N, C-alpha and C positions, 0 to 999 in steps of 0.2 A: 531435479526441481528447478523451475524457472527462477531467475533472479528478479525479473520484472515482468509486468503485464499492464495493459491499458485498463484503466478503471472501468471502461464500458463493458469489460468482460463480465462483470457482476451486475450490470444494470443498476437499478435503484438500490440494491444491497451494497453498493460501493460508497454510499454517502459518507460513512465514517472512516473510510480508508484514506490515510495520508497519501498525497500524490505530488508529483513534481509539476513544473510549469506546463509540461506537455500532456499531463493527465496520466502519467505512468505511476504505478504503485511498485515500490521496490522492497524486496524481502531480505536483502542483505545490506550491511553497512557500506560495503564497497560500492554497491549500485547507487546508494544514496549519495555517497561522496562524489560520484561521477555525474549525478543527475543535474539537469538545468533547474536552478532554483532562483528565487528573487535575489538579485545581486546587490540590492540596496544595503544589505546588512553585512555582517562579518562572515567569512567563510565558515561553512559547517564544520563542527568538530567531530571527531570519531564518536565521542559520547552521544552527541545529538543524532548522528547517523544510526548508531546502534539503537537508540530510543525509537526513532522513526521505523526502523526495521521491525522492532518488537511490536510496535503498534500496528504495523501493516500485517504482520503474521497473525496477531490476535483478531484483527478485523476480518481477515480471510477465514479464520476458523469460525467466527460468528456468522459470516455470510454463507459458508458451506453448511452450517447447522440449519440456518433458515431455509436454504434451498432443499435440504433433505426433508424438512417438515413439509414444505410446499409440495414436493414430489409425492410424499405419502398421502397428502390430502387431495391431490389432483388426480 
């Protein structure tokens, strides 16, 4: 499994995917902790990174389901 991918991979279905400053979506907390983020705030905590990874995985599942429906209809 990939740890990260660019949000453009899913086109418009990536709208709800959390991403870093470079547009990458990360599926693991470790990848989020290493990602370039807005440095104006405090450093990201492990809990925040795990939350973002969980959101990203859920968004990928939703995008995959939408793509499956689209493929069936097309």
